[in-house]
ZATI-325725 format. One record per residue (C-alpha): residue number from 1; chain; residue in one letter; x, y, z. Coordinates in Angstrom, 3 decimals. Example, Ala and Ser with C-alpha at 12.3 -4.5 7.8 and 13.67 -1.06 7.14 Angstrom:
nr	kette	rest	c1	c2	c3
1	A	A	12.300	-4.500	7.800 .
2	A	S	13.670	-1.060	7.140 .
END
This chain:
nr	kette	rest	c1	c2	c3
1	A	M	135.329	43.764	181.123 .
2	A	N	134.484	43.908	177.399 .
3	A	E	131.082	45.448	178.119 .
4	A	N	132.789	48.304	179.963 .
5	A	K	135.106	48.980	177.012 .
6	A	V	132.194	48.964	174.568 .
7	A	G	130.252	51.322	176.809 .
8	A	M	133.161	53.759	177.014 .
9	A	A	133.741	53.487	173.263 .
10	A	L	130.169	54.638	172.730 .
11	A	L	130.016	57.139	175.585 .
12	A	F	132.916	59.402	174.634 .
13	A	P	131.849	60.100	171.017 .
14	A	V	128.297	60.803	172.174 .
15	A	L	129.573	63.207	174.840 .
16	A	A	131.780	64.904	172.243 .
17	A	I	128.842	65.384	169.893 .
18	A	I	126.652	66.759	172.684 .
19	A	S	129.324	69.218	173.826 .
20	A	I	129.982	70.443	170.265 .
21	A	V	126.267	70.933	169.631 .
22	A	A	125.899	72.815	172.921 .
23	A	C	128.840	75.140	172.208 .
24	A	A	127.821	75.800	168.607 .
25	A	G	124.201	76.321	169.621 .
26	A	G	125.205	78.740	172.353 .
27	A	I	127.379	80.760	170.000 .
28	A	G	124.648	80.722	167.352 .
29	A	I	121.959	81.882	169.762 .
30	A	G	124.270	84.592	171.078 .
31	A	L	125.023	85.864	167.587 .
32	A	L	121.329	85.742	166.690 .
33	A	L	120.476	87.840	169.729 .
34	A	I	123.193	90.334	168.809 .
35	A	Y	121.840	90.471	165.258 .
36	A	T	118.263	91.133	166.368 .
37	A	N	119.265	93.830	168.860 .
38	A	I	122.230	95.575	167.229 .
39	A	G	122.298	94.498	163.594 .
40	A	E	124.774	93.100	161.117 .
41	A	W	127.758	95.087	162.317 .
42	A	G	127.260	93.848	165.848 .
43	A	V	127.632	90.285	164.618 .
44	A	V	130.691	91.220	162.571 .
45	A	I	132.326	92.828	165.608 .
46	A	A	131.382	89.915	167.903 .
47	A	G	132.749	87.396	165.395 .
48	A	S	135.966	89.353	165.039 .
49	A	V	136.359	89.462	168.807 .
50	A	I	135.909	85.691	168.967 .
51	A	V	138.359	85.056	166.109 .
52	A	V	141.036	87.316	167.588 .
53	A	G	140.293	86.842	171.290 .
54	A	V	140.348	83.050	171.547 .
55	A	P	143.935	82.618	170.251 .
56	A	I	145.145	85.492	172.442 .
57	A	V	143.599	83.942	175.553 .
58	A	A	145.048	80.541	174.597 .
59	A	A	148.530	82.029	174.156 .
60	A	V	148.386	83.826	177.505 .
61	A	L	147.216	80.690	179.297 .
62	A	Q	149.918	78.613	177.604 .
63	A	K	152.638	81.015	178.748 .
64	A	R	151.311	80.906	182.301 .
65	A	L	151.337	77.104	182.259 .
66	A	E	154.874	76.958	180.861 .
67	A	T	156.292	79.245	183.549 .
68	A	S	154.711	77.372	186.438 .
END
């Protein structure tokens, strides 16, 4: 039973690190592609959309979950 707990204690942090690296890498590659195709202002607009859009989507989803 202790081996299972140790395995889970190591598995979850490793999975968290992998998922964070994948998300950050995906966003970075996306912004790099926008920069090479559109330019600096494309990255500024995309970043602004992310900064404003994510909280709005989270708020809408939270309201839907609270009503149901």
